[in-house]
C-alpha positions in Angstrom: 0.1 -0.1 0.2 1.3 3.6 -0.5 1.1 6.5 1.2 -1.4 8.2 -0.5 -3.7 4.8 -0.6 -3.2 4.6 3.1 -4.2 8.0 3.4 -7.4 7.7 1.4 -8.6 4.8 3.3 -11.5 5.4 6.0 -10.8 7.2 9.2 -10.9 5.2 12.1 -10.2 4.9 16.0 -7.9 1.9 16.1 -4.2 2.1 16.0 -2.8 1.4 12.8 0.3 2.3 11.3 1.8 1.4 7.5 4.8 0.2 8.0 7.5 0.5 4.7 3.8 -0.4 2.6 2.3 -3.1 4.8 -0.9 -1.9 6.8 -0.5 -3.1 10.3 -3.9 -2.7 12.4 -4.6 -3.5 16.3 -7.5 -3.8 18.9 -8.3 -1.1 21.0 -5.5 -0.4 23.8 -7.1 -1.7 26.9 -8.0 0.9 30.0 -4.8 0.7 31.8 -2.7 1.9 28.2 -5.3 4.5 28.4 -5.2 5.8 31.6 -1.4 6.6 31.2 -2.0 8.1 28.0 -4.8 10.3 29.5 -2.4 11.0 32.9 0.4 12.1 30.6 -2.0 14.1 28.3 -3.4 15.5 31.1 0.2 16.6 32.8 1.4 17.9 29.8 -1.1 19.7 27.8 -1.4 22.7 30.8 2.2 22.8 31.2 2.8 23.4 27.2 0.2 25.7 26.7 1.0 28.0 29.5 4.5 28.0 28.4 3.2 28.5 24.8 6.2 25.8 24.0 4.0 23.9 20.9 1.4 21.2 21.0 0.6 17.8 22.7 -1.7 15.6 20.7 -3.0 12.2 21.7 -3.4 9.0 19.2 -5.0 8.3 16.8 -3.3 10.8 14.6 -1.2 9.9 11.7 2.7 10.9 11.5 3.7 10.6 8.1 7.8 10.1 8.6 8.3 9.1 5.3 5.6 9.6 2.5 7.7 8.2 -0.7 8.9 4.7 1.8 5.1 4.5 3.2 6.1 4.8 6.8 3.4 6.3 8.8 2.9 5.6 12.8 0.5 6.7 15.6 2.7 7.7 18.3 0.3 7.3 21.7 1.1 11.2 22.2 3.1 13.4 21.0 4.8 17.0 21.0 5.6 19.4 18.3 7.4 22.5 19.4 6.8 25.9 18.1 9.8 25.6 15.9 8.7 22.8 14.0 5.0 23.8 14.3 4.8 23.6 10.3 4.8 19.8 10.6 1.4 20.0 12.0 -1.6 20.1 9.4 -4.3 17.6 9.2 -1.6 14.8 9.8 1.8 15.4 11.4 4.5 15.5 8.1 7.7 14.3 9.7 8.7 13.4 13.4 7.4 15.2 15.6 9.9 16.7 18.7 9.2 14.1 21.3 7.0 10.8 21.2 5.4 9.0 24.2 4.5 5.3 23.8 2.7 3.2 26.4 3.8 -0.3 26.8 1.4 -3.2 26.8 1.3 -6.3 28.2 0.2 -7.9 24.7 1.9 -5.4 22.6 -0.8 -4.0 20.3 1.1 -3.0 17.0 4.3 -3.6 15.7 7.9 -3.6 17.6 9.0 -0.7 20.2 12.5 -0.8 19.2 12.0 -0.6 15.4 9.6 2.4 16.5 12.1 4.3 18.1 14.5 3.4 15.5 12.2 4.9 12.9 11.7 8.1 15.5 15.2 8.6 15.9 16.5 8.1 12.2 13.7 10.4 10.7 14.7 13.3 13.2 12.5 12.9 16.7 14.8 14.2 19.6 13.3 12.3 22.1 11.3 9.2 23.1 9.5 8.5 26.1 8.4 4.8 27.1 6.1 4.8 29.5 6.0 0.9 31.4 2.9 0.5 33.4 3.1 -2.5 34.9 7.3 -1.9 36.3 5.8 1.8 36.9 8.7 3.9 35.5 9.6 5.7 32.5 12.5 6.0 30.0 13.8 8.7 28.1 15.5 8.1 25.5 17.8 10.9 23.7 17.8 10.4 20.0 19.9 11.5 17.6 22.3 10.3 14.7 19.6 8.0 13.8 19.6 6.3 17.3 19.0 6.1 21.0 21.9 8.5 21.9 21.5 8.3 25.7 18.4 6.4 28.3 17.5 7.2 31.8 14.8 5.5 33.4 12.6 7.0 36.2 10.6 5.8 39.2 7.8 6.7 41.6 8.4 10.5 42.5 11.8 11.1 40.8 10.9 14.2 38.4 11.5 13.1 35.1 14.5 14.7 32.9 13.6 15.9 29.7 16.0 18.0 27.2 12.9 18.5 25.0 11.0 20.0 27.7 13.4 20.7 30.8 11.1 22.7 33.0 8.6 20.1 33.6 8.5 18.5 37.1 6.6 15.5 35.8 7.0 12.0 38.2 5.9 8.6 37.0 3.8 8.7 40.4 1.6 11.3 38.7 1.3 8.9 35.6 0.7 5.7 37.1 -1.0 7.3 40.8 -4.4 6.0 39.6 
């Protein structure tokens, strides 16, 4: 399937991606997964908005990483800075500054390492991996097409981010439900 063909398919709220021409569709996420996405959104959207840093958007929204290679993904949550606001249209045309992926006991779509590699290769600056079972958040600094650094945060430890350096979000806030 081409990117053009993918973009002509009917809208759906089911998670899906186009991985080099192969359409992947998954079942809707489970409640625990959605709670984590909601808590991240509720914490980050007002923070970003109050500081006029850019925009935070939840899935499902298509992120076209490479139209020619038919690579379209839907991260659980994403942040696009004001400097890259031009990427936002009906879809995101390029890599966001920051992507958030919430792990599930039963992987929903694709492989997280593969997706992180794509985000890095196409210019995302950071990826947060939330692990609800372990109640931890890993922050991956992305550069030169790969993971440049990794830090893991637990409990009430403030999550350090190079993309959102003033954020004082903690894993407890995300998993405290």
